[in-house]
C-alpha positions as CSV (number, residue, x, y, z in Angstrom):
1,M,0.0,0.0,0.0
2,G,1.8,3.1,-1.2
3,I,-1.1,5.6,-1.3
4,P,-3.2,7.0,1.6
5,E,-5.9,4.7,3.0
6,T,-8.9,6.7,4.1
7,L,-11.6,5.4,6.5
8,R,-14.9,7.2,6.7
9,L,-16.0,7.8,10.2
10,L,-19.3,8.7,11.9
11,G,-18.0,12.1,12.7
12,L,-15.1,13.6,14.7
13,A,-15.4,15.6,17.9
14,E,-12.9,18.2,19.1
15,K,-11.8,15.8,21.8
16,P,-9.0,13.2,22.4
17,Y,-9.1,9.8,20.8
18,Q,-7.1,6.6,21.3
19,G,-6.3,4.0,18.6
20,W,-4.2,1.1,17.4
21,L,-2.9,-0.1,14.1
22,W,-2.1,-3.6,13.1
23,V,0.5,-3.2,10.3
24,H,3.2,-5.0,8.5
25,S,6.1,-3.7,6.3
26,A,9.0,-5.6,4.8
27,E,11.2,-2.6,5.3
28,P,11.2,0.1,8.0
29,V,8.7,2.9,7.1
30,T,7.2,5.9,8.8
31,L,3.4,6.1,8.8
32,F,1.2,9.0,9.6
33,V,-2.3,8.6,11.1
34,A,-4.4,11.7,10.6
35,A,-7.9,12.8,11.7
36,E,-9.2,14.8,8.7
37,S,-12.1,16.9,7.8
38,E,-14.5,15.9,5.0
39,K,-12.4,18.1,2.6
40,G,-9.1,16.4,3.6
41,E,-7.9,19.1,6.0
42,T,-5.6,17.7,8.7
43,L,-7.2,18.2,12.2
44,A,-4.7,16.0,14.1
45,E,-1.8,13.7,13.2
46,A,0.4,11.0,14.8
47,E,3.7,9.7,13.4
48,L,4.4,6.0,13.8
49,A,7.7,4.2,13.1
50,V,7.2,0.7,11.7
51,A,10.1,-1.7,11.9
52,G,10.4,-4.1,9.1
53,G,9.5,-7.7,9.7
54,A,6.6,-9.2,11.7
55,W,3.2,-7.7,12.1
56,K,3.1,-4.9,14.7
57,Q,0.4,-3.5,16.9
58,L,1.1,0.2,17.3
59,P,-0.8,2.6,19.6
60,F,-1.6,6.2,18.7
61,A,-3.4,9.2,20.1
62,L,-5.2,12.0,18.2
63,A,-6.8,15.3,19.5
64,P,-8.6,17.0,16.6
65,R,-8.5,20.8,16.7
66,A,-12.0,21.0,15.4
67,S,-15.1,18.9,15.0
68,D,-16.5,17.6,11.7
69,P,-19.7,15.4,11.4
70,A,-18.2,13.9,8.3
71,G,-14.7,13.5,9.5
72,Q,-12.4,10.7,8.4
73,L,-9.3,8.8,9.5
74,A,-6.3,8.6,7.1
75,V,-3.3,6.3,7.2
76,K,-0.6,7.4,4.8
77,L,3.1,7.6,3.8
78,K,4.9,10.9,3.1
79,E,7.8,9.2,1.3
80,A,8.0,6.2,-1.1
81,G,7.3,2.9,0.6
82,E,4.9,0.0,1.1
83,F,2.9,-1.4,4.0
84,Q,0.1,-3.8,4.7
85,L,-2.7,-2.6,7.0
86,G,-4.5,-5.4,8.8
87,R,-6.8,-3.6,11.2
88,V,-7.5,-0.2,12.7
89,R,-9.2,0.5,16.0
90,L,-10.2,4.0,17.1
91,H,-12.3,5.0,20.1
92,A,-13.1,8.0,22.3
93,A,-10.8,8.6,25.3
94,D,-12.3,9.0,28.8
95,W,-14.9,11.6,27.6
96,G,-16.8,8.8,25.8
97,W,-18.0,7.5,29.2
98,P,-21.0,9.1,31.0
99,E,-19.8,11.5,33.7
100,T,-22.6,10.8,36.1
101,P,-24.2,7.3,35.6
102,A,-27.4,6.4,37.4
103,A,-25.6,4.2,39.9
104,A,-27.9,4.2,42.9
105,D,-29.5,0.9,42.0
106,L,-26.4,-0.9,40.8
107,P,-25.0,-3.8,42.8
108,P,-21.3,-3.9,43.8
109,M,-19.0,-4.6,40.8
110,V,-15.9,-6.7,40.4
111,V,-13.1,-4.7,38.7
112,V,-10.1,-6.5,37.3
113,T,-7.1,-4.5,36.4
114,R,-4.1,-5.8,34.4
115,H,-2.0,-4.7,31.5
116,Q,-3.1,-5.4,27.9
117,L,-2.5,-8.9,26.7
118,S,-1.0,-9.6,23.3
119,A,-3.1,-11.6,20.8
120,P,-2.4,-15.3,20.9
121,P,0.2,-16.1,18.2
122,A,-2.3,-18.0,16.0
123,V,-6.0,-18.6,15.5
124,G,-7.3,-21.4,17.7
125,Q,-4.9,-20.9,20.6
126,D,-6.3,-20.2,24.0
127,L,-5.7,-17.0,26.0
128,W,-2.8,-18.6,27.9
129,A,-0.6,-18.2,24.8
130,A,-0.9,-14.4,25.1
131,V,1.7,-12.2,26.8
132,P,0.9,-9.3,29.1
133,A,2.5,-5.9,28.2
134,A,3.8,-5.6,31.8
135,P,3.4,-7.4,35.1
136,G,0.9,-6.3,37.7
137,C,-2.8,-7.0,38.4
138,S,-5.5,-6.6,41.0
139,I,-9.1,-7.4,41.8
140,R,-11.2,-4.7,43.5
141,I,-14.8,-4.4,44.6
142,V,-16.5,-1.1,43.7
143,D,-20.0,-0.1,45.1
144,P,-21.6,2.3,42.7
145,A,-24.3,3.1,45.2
146,R,-21.7,4.2,47.7
147,P,-19.3,6.6,45.9
148,D,-18.2,7.9,49.3
149,L,-16.5,4.5,49.9
150,P,-13.1,3.7,48.4
151,A,-12.7,0.6,46.3
152,R,-11.9,-2.5,48.3
153,T,-8.9,-4.5,47.0
154,I,-9.3,-8.2,47.6
155,F,-6.3,-9.4,45.5
156,R,-3.2,-7.7,44.3
157,D,0.1,-8.8,42.8
158,P,2.6,-6.3,41.2
159,E,4.5,-9.2,39.6
160,G,1.8,-11.5,38.3
161,S,-1.0,-11.2,35.7
162,I,-4.7,-12.1,35.7
163,Y,-5.8,-13.5,32.3
164,D,-9.5,-13.7,32.8
165,A,-12.2,-13.7,35.5
166,N,-15.7,-14.9,36.1
167,L,-18.3,-14.5,38.8
168,S,-20.4,-17.4,40.1
169,F,-24.1,-17.5,39.4
170,D,-24.9,-16.5,43.0
171,A,-22.3,-13.7,42.9
172,R,-20.5,-15.0,45.9
173,T,-17.4,-16.4,44.3
174,I,-14.8,-14.9,41.9
175,F,-12.9,-17.3,39.6
176,F,-9.9,-16.1,37.8
177,S,-6.9,-17.5,36.0
178,Y,-3.5,-16.1,37.1
179,R,0.1,-16.6,36.2
180,G,2.8,-15.7,38.7
181,P,6.2,-14.2,37.9
182,G,8.4,-16.6,36.0
183,E,5.6,-19.2,35.8
184,A,5.6,-21.0,32.5
185,P,2.6,-22.8,30.8
186,T,2.4,-26.5,31.7
187,T,1.7,-29.2,29.2
188,P,-0.2,-32.3,30.3
189,D,1.6,-35.6,30.0
190,W,-1.1,-37.1,27.7
191,F,-0.3,-34.4,25.2
192,A,3.4,-33.9,25.7
193,H,4.4,-37.6,25.7
194,D,1.9,-39.8,23.9
195,F,0.2,-37.4,21.4
196,M,3.4,-35.4,20.6
197,G,5.5,-38.6,20.5
198,V,3.5,-39.7,17.4
199,Y,3.4,-36.2,16.0
200,H,7.2,-35.8,16.2
201,R,7.8,-39.1,14.4
202,R,5.2,-38.9,11.7
203,C,3.8,-35.4,11.3
204,T,6.7,-33.0,11.7
205,E,7.8,-33.3,8.1
206,R,4.4,-32.2,6.8
207,H,3.3,-29.7,9.5
208,G,6.6,-28.5,11.0
209,G,8.2,-28.9,14.4
210,L,6.5,-27.8,17.6
211,E,8.0,-26.3,20.7
212,G,5.5,-26.9,23.5
213,S,1.8,-26.2,23.5
214,T,1.9,-22.4,23.0
215,D,3.8,-22.7,19.7
216,W,1.3,-25.0,18.1
217,E,0.1,-22.5,15.5
218,G,-3.6,-23.0,16.1
219,R,-3.5,-26.8,16.0
220,Y,-5.4,-27.1,19.2
221,A,-8.4,-27.2,16.9
222,W,-7.1,-30.6,15.8
223,I,-8.1,-32.1,19.2
224,N,-11.7,-32.8,20.2
225,L,-12.0,-33.5,23.9
226,T,-15.7,-34.0,23.6
227,R,-15.6,-36.7,21.0
228,P,-12.0,-37.8,20.7
229,Q,-12.6,-40.1,17.7
230,F,-13.6,-37.1,15.7
231,S,-10.4,-35.1,16.4
232,A,-9.1,-33.6,13.1
233,A,-5.7,-34.9,14.0
234,L,-7.1,-38.4,13.5
235,T,-9.6,-37.9,10.8
236,A,-7.7,-35.7,8.4
237,H,-5.1,-38.3,7.3
238,L,-7.2,-41.5,7.9
239,S,-8.0,-43.2,4.7
240,A,-11.4,-42.8,2.9
241,D,-11.8,-46.6,3.0
242,A,-12.0,-46.2,6.8
243,G,-14.8,-43.7,6.4
244,S,-12.7,-40.6,7.0
245,R,-11.3,-37.6,5.0
246,G,-8.4,-39.5,3.4
247,L,-6.1,-36.5,2.9
248,G,-2.6,-37.4,1.8
249,T,0.5,-36.2,3.5
250,G,1.8,-34.3,0.5
251,P,1.1,-30.8,-0.7
252,E,-2.6,-29.9,-1.0
253,G,-3.5,-33.3,0.4
254,S,-1.8,-35.4,-2.2
255,G,0.2,-38.5,-1.7
256,P,-0.4,-41.4,0.7
257,V,-2.5,-41.1,3.8
258,L,-0.9,-41.3,7.3
259,F,-3.3,-44.0,8.7
260,A,-4.6,-46.8,6.5
261,D,-7.1,-47.8,9.1
262,T,-8.0,-47.3,12.8
263,A,-5.9,-50.3,13.7
264,D,-2.7,-48.4,13.1
265,P,-0.7,-48.4,16.4
266,D,0.1,-44.7,16.1
267,Y,-3.5,-43.9,15.5
268,Q,-4.5,-45.9,18.6
269,T,-1.8,-44.1,20.6
270,M,-3.1,-40.7,19.6
271,L,-6.7,-41.7,20.2
272,R,-5.9,-43.0,23.7
273,A,-4.0,-39.8,24.5
274,I,-6.9,-37.6,23.5
275,E,-9.3,-39.9,25.4
276,K,-7.1,-39.4,28.5
277,G,-7.3,-35.6,28.1
278,S,-11.1,-35.9,27.8
279,Q,-11.3,-38.0,31.0
280,L,-9.1,-35.5,32.9
281,A,-11.2,-32.6,31.7
282,L,-14.4,-34.2,32.9
283,E,-12.8,-35.1,36.3
284,R,-12.2,-31.4,36.9
285,P,-15.2,-29.6,35.3
286,E,-14.9,-25.8,34.8
287,A,-17.5,-23.3,36.0
288,D,-19.7,-23.7,32.9
289,M,-19.7,-27.6,33.0
290,A,-22.0,-29.9,34.8
291,G,-20.6,-31.1,38.2
292,F,-18.5,-28.0,38.8
293,A,-17.5,-27.4,42.4
294,P,-15.6,-24.3,43.5
C-alpha cells in the first residue's frame, strides 16, 4: 500500500481519541495517522515508526483541533514505501463514558485491572498463549451506590498477571486465571508424551516442528476432547476406505495417507492420549460444566 488509506467515520469531535494499528512492512517505514475533515484538512496527526519484519500493533493518540460530522481517518506515507494494514481501531478517550451514571440501584461490581494482553500467536490458541504488556494485576470491589467509599482491594500482585475472571451465578465467588512471575505454561503428560510422541515421528515433516503447546500455531483445533474419535488430528489423514477424510501427507492433500485404518498403532496411541485428556477434563469440570464445584 503506497497511497493514503482513508476510512470514513461517523464524525469527529474536538476531543481526544485513542487508537491502534495492526500493520506490516517488509522494510522500515514511517506512517502518519491523521484525523481529517471531509475536505481532507488535517485536524490532528500522529507519526508511527514501523520496523520491518513481523506484524506490529502500534498505539496512537489524536486530538482533533475542530469537530467535523463527516470527518475521516487517514493512514498514509509521506515518502515512497509500502505497508500492509491489517486492522484499525479508534475510540473516544475518557470523555466517551458518562460522567454521572445512574448508579444508585447498581450492585457492587468486580473490577479486574491488568495490562493489555497480546493476541495469541495464532487462531485457535487459548488465552494462555498471550503475553501481558507488563506485570501487575489486582481485583477490587466497587460499590456504585456508595461513591463515598473507596474501592476494596481483595487481590493484588505487582509481579503476576490475571488472564480472565468470572463470577459465580450466586455472585458469591470470583474465579480467575492467574500466572505468577516466571511461571511458564504447563503441558499435560497425555499431550506432551503420547500425542506429541507420534506427532514428532510422523507429522513434523508435513506440518513443522513444535516447541510446546503455546507454539502450536492453532493446531489445538485438531483435538476434540468432547468426541476424541472425531479429532481432526485423527480424521484428516485417515483413509477414505476407513470412512474418513483421506487427505494425503503431500502438498494440498496429495500422496499417501498417514493411517490406512484405525488399527494403526500410532492412530491408537493418539486416540488413547486424547481420550485421557477428555477424561481428565471431565474429572475437573470448569465453571460452565456440569458437576463443577468451587
